[in-house]
N, C-alpha and C positions, 0 to 999 in steps of 0.2 A: 504493500500499500504505500509504504514512504517512498519507494522509488518511482511510482507512478505520479506522485504528487511532485516529487523534483522533478521529472522529465517534463510535466506539463508547465511548471515554473520555468524550467529552462526555455522551453519553446516560446513562451509568452514573452520572456526577456527578449529572445533572439528576433523576435516579430517586432517587438516595440523598438528596438536600437536598429534594424536594419532600414537602409534607405534614407536615414535622416542626415542632414549635414549640420555639424556642430556650430559652424559659423553663422547660420541662419536663424534668425529668431522664430519663424514660422516654416516647419518643414515643408508643409504643402507647398510652398513657394519654389522649392526644388524640383517639382515635378515638372517635366516639359510638356505640358499641355499642348501648347500651340503646335509642337512638332507632331504629337501623337494625333490631333485634329487633322495636319495636313496628311500624314500618311493615311488615315482613314479616308479622306476625300479621294486620294492616289487610287485607295484600293477599290473604291466604289466605282471610278471611273474604268479601272480596269476591269471589273465585274460588268460593268455594263457593255464594253466592248466584246468581252468574251461571250457574253449573252447574245449580243446581236450577231456574232459570227456562228454561234450553235443554231439559233434561229435559221440563219440564211442555209447552213448545212442541212437543217430539216426540211426546209422549202424544196432544195434541190433534190433531196432524198424523195419526197412527196412526189414531185414532178416526174421523176426517174420511173417510179414506180406505176406512176399513172400511164406514162408512155408504154411502159413494159405490158401493163394490163391491156391496153388498146392494142396492141400488137398482136395478141392472142385470139 
């Protein structure tokens, strides 16, 4: 029982101390929020482009199957 309490305490201590910059008063200021937002926007654009490419490929396949069906 004691070892689990010590383990949990150690994990909580590590969670609280990780990612903070002691020179800053507010550790939240250390988060690169603008950079993360920019990466999210880039990912959204990439997803849109890939989705468009997939939709175009599906259309081409549908057209090919329709032509193949008409030939029979």
